C-alpha positions in Angstrom: -4.9 -8.1 24.1 -6.2 -11.3 22.6 -9.5 -11.6 20.9 -11.3 -14.6 19.5 -14.1 -14.2 17.0 -16.3 -17.2 16.4 -16.8 -16.5 12.7 -15.6 -18.3 9.7 -12.9 -16.3 7.9 -13.9 -14.9 4.5 -11.3 -13.7 2.0 -11.5 -10.3 0.4 -12.9 -10.7 -3.1 -12.4 -8.5 -6.0 -14.7 -5.4 -5.9 -17.6 -5.3 -8.2 -18.5 -2.2 -10.3 -21.8 -0.8 -11.4 -22.1 2.1 -13.9 -24.1 5.1 -12.6 -24.4 7.6 -15.4 -20.8 8.5 -16.3 -19.2 7.3 -13.1 -18.6 3.9 -11.6 -19.6 2.8 -8.1 -17.4 0.1 -6.6 -18.7 -2.3 -3.9 -17.8 -5.5 -2.2 -19.5 -8.8 -3.2 -22.4 -9.8 -0.8 -20.4 -12.6 1.0 -17.5 -10.3 1.8 -19.7 -7.3 2.8 -21.8 -9.6 5.1 -18.6 -11.0 6.7 -17.2 -7.5 7.3 -20.5 -6.3 8.9 -20.8 -9.3 11.1 -17.1 -9.2 12.3 -17.5 -5.4 12.9 -20.5 -6.0 15.2 -18.7 -8.9 17.0 -15.7 -6.6 17.6 -17.9 -3.8 18.9 -19.3 -6.2 21.5 -16.0 -7.6 22.7 -13.7 -4.6 22.5 -12.8 -2.3 25.4 -9.7 -0.6 24.0 -8.8 1.5 21.0 -5.2 1.7 19.9 -4.2 5.3 19.0 -0.6 4.5 17.9 1.4 1.8 16.1 0.3 -1.8 16.6 1.9 -5.2 16.4 -0.7 -7.8 15.3 -0.7 -11.6 15.1 -3.7 -13.3 13.5 -4.7 -16.9 13.3 -7.3 -17.9 10.7 -9.0 -21.3 11.4 -11.0 -22.4 8.3 -13.4 -25.4 8.2 -12.1 -28.8 7.1 -13.6 -30.1 3.9 -16.3 -32.8 4.4 -15.2 -35.0 1.5 -11.9 -36.3 3.1 -11.1 -39.4 5.0 -11.1 -39.6 8.8 -7.4 -40.1 8.8 -6.9 -36.9 6.6 -9.4 -35.0 8.8 -7.3 -35.9 11.9 -4.1 -34.8 10.2 -5.6 -31.4 9.3 -7.2 -30.7 12.6 -4.0 -31.5 14.5 -2.0 -29.1 12.4 0.1 -31.8 10.6 -1.4 -30.5 7.3 -1.9 -26.8 6.8 -4.1 -25.1 4.2 -2.1 -24.3 1.1 -5.1 -23.8 -1.1 -7.2 -20.7 -2.0 -8.2 -18.4 -0.5 -4.8 -16.8 0.1 -3.8 -15.6 3.6 -3.4 -12.0 2.4 -7.0 -11.9 1.3 -8.1 -13.1 4.7 -6.0 -10.4 6.2 -7.5 -7.6 4.0 -11.1 -8.4 4.8 -10.4 -8.8 8.5 -8.4 -5.6 9.0 -11.0 -3.6 7.0 -13.8 -4.9 9.1 -12.0 -3.9 12.3 -11.2 -0.3 11.2 -12.7 2.2 13.6 -13.0 -0.3 16.5 -9.6 -1.6 17.4 -7.7 1.1 15.6 -8.4 4.2 13.6 -7.2 2.8 10.4 -5.3 -0.5 9.5 -2.4 1.7 8.4 -1.5 1.8 12.1 -0.4 -1.8 12.0 3.4 -1.7 11.7 4.2 -5.4 12.4 1.9 -8.2 11.2 2.1 -12.0 11.4 -0.7 -14.3 10.1 -1.3 -18.0 10.2 -3.8 -20.3 8.4 -5.0 -23.6 10.0 -7.8 -26.1 9.6 -10.3 -26.6 12.4 -13.7 -28.1 13.2 -14.4 -24.7 14.9 -13.8 -22.0 12.3 -12.8 -18.7 13.9 -10.4 -15.8 13.9 -8.0 -15.1 16.8 -6.2 -11.8 17.0 -3.4 -10.7 19.4 -2.6 -7.0 19.5 0.2 -5.2 21.2 1.0 -1.5 21.2 4.2 -0.9 19.2 6.9 0.6 21.5 
């Protein structure tokens, strides 16, 4: 199954903490929390299947091209000649995306036994996910 989510990828940020009496309450920063909620809702709309067993996943993250670059450099980035090697890290994109899809595409992201991820530039920021049940 291949899914395309028209949403700009957001990396998992460090959790924030607030003291409540003697205990601490941990929470996601607003930008990360909003991204997870929005992706969760998009997945609920598009999804018809739930994977009960092991899963192979391949994810493509398309992030926006910076506006402050030349037309020549913009073309190089959107055609894939130059790939993003700057922050945020690919693993942080993976964390926020997999957490957002828990309970919709799979019970828990611990079911993913094989994972490949790619990071590209695009004028159309989005996340593409291809899932296959592990045999």
